[in-house]
N, C-alpha and C positions, 0 to 999 in steps of 0.2 A: 619510568614506565608503569611503575609502580604508585604514581602518584595519578597519572592518567587515569589507571583503572579504579583507583578510588573516587576519584573528580567525578569520572562518569557515572559511577553506583548512586554519589548526592544529587547528579542531575536527575537519575532515574527515579531514586526516593523524592525529591523535591516534583516530580512533575507528577509520580503521583497522589501527592498531598495536593498539590494543584486541583488535580482531578476527583478528588475526594473519591477516590478509589483504589482498594488499596491489594487488586488480583495481581498475578504472574503476567495477564497481557497489559495493563497498565506500565508495570515495571519493566518488559521488555520495547515497549513505545519510547518509554522514557528513556533507555540504555541506548534504544538507536537514535534517538533526537540528540542526545546525550552524545554519541559518535559524532554527528554531523557537526554539534555548535563545537566539538575540540579537535576536526577536519579544518573548518574554518579559521580555528583561532593561533592553529598551528604556525603559520609564518607570523604572528605578532608574540607569541609567548617563545618562538625560539626551542622548541624539542621537535623531538624526532615521533613522528606521530606514530602511538603504539599498535593501531590494526595494521601496519605493514609487517611488524614480525607476525604478528597472528597469519595473518596470509601466508608469509613467509612457512610456516609451520604445517599449516594446511598442505602448503604445495611441498614441503618435503615427506608428507606421512602420504600425499597421495603417489610421490615418484619409488618413494622405499616401495609401496604396494607393488606399480608397477614394474619395477627390477625385481621384488620376488615370485610375481607370475612368470615371467620372464626368464628367470634364473632356474623356475620350478619346470618349463617346458625343456630348458636343456639339458637337465639332467636325467628329466624321462627321458629325449632322443636316446643322450648316452648309454642309459640302465637298459633299453629296451634294441639299443644296434645291433646285431649279429655280432661285428667284431667290435672290439674294444679299442678303437682306434682316438686315443686320449693322449694328451699331453700335461701329466701334471706337474707344475711347479710352482717354484716359491718365489715372489717378487717383492722387491723393495719399492715401496711408493712413498715418492717425496713428498712431505707436507706442507700447506701453507698454516696450518690449523697453530693457533696458540696456545691456548687455557687446557687443562687434563679434560675438565665435563667435553668440550668440543672434542679431542683426541678420544675419549671413550665412547661417543654419539657414534665416530666413524666407525670405529672397532666393530662397535655391538652392531651396529649396521651390517658391516660385511660379514660377519659371523651370522647373524641370523638372513643371510641370501644361502640357499643352496648353492651348492657348490665349492664356495669359499670359506675361509675361515682367518681370521685375525690371529697371528702368532705372538708378535712380541714388537713392542717398539724399541727403536734405537736408545741411545744413552743421551740424546739431546733431543730426543723426540723430534724429529726432523724427517724421519722415516719410520713406515710401520711396516711390519712383514706380513705379508700375506699366500698365503698355499690355498692351490685352486686346482681344481679338477682336469680343466682343462681349458690351456694358454696357449694360442698358437703363436698368439702375439703378444708381448710380453710390453710394447708402448704402447699399443692400439688398450690393453687393459689399464693400463696408469691412465692414458687420456681419457678412458672412458668414468672412471673413480674421479679423477678433476672436475669433469664434467659435468658429475649425477652429484653426488653425495657430498662429496668437498664443498664443493660451489654454494649448493641448499644448504648447508650447515655452516657455513659464512653467512646468510643471508639473511638466517634466524638470531644467529650471535652478535653480527656487526651493524 
């Protein structure tokens, strides 16, 4: 991936030199042209196109913002309700993530979402223990974490 970014920057600089104009706009145009060239060459050079990971990172960021807003709404409903009709709980979520970086990112995203807190990892890093302010269905919460954050993290890192 770093090789592709460097190659894309070189293409953008060459484009700016060929235009004999060293402005940011010319560099940006050259960068976009470099992206298109790398996209076409990806079949011949046998590499994974790096913009796929950048797009996955953008999707992960947007997913986190969406989940953050939904979690805030849920916590506001709990706080403003006249009765405390909550079912707090600790659940063990099995994870398919391998590296410490992926696990740390998952734990951070869960802890930054209101109403949930990452507590600990199992010794073999196959489970993450999460406390939630309201867990009516543990299996549904595990499924939601797998289908949102974990899948998005795997998309970025694999």
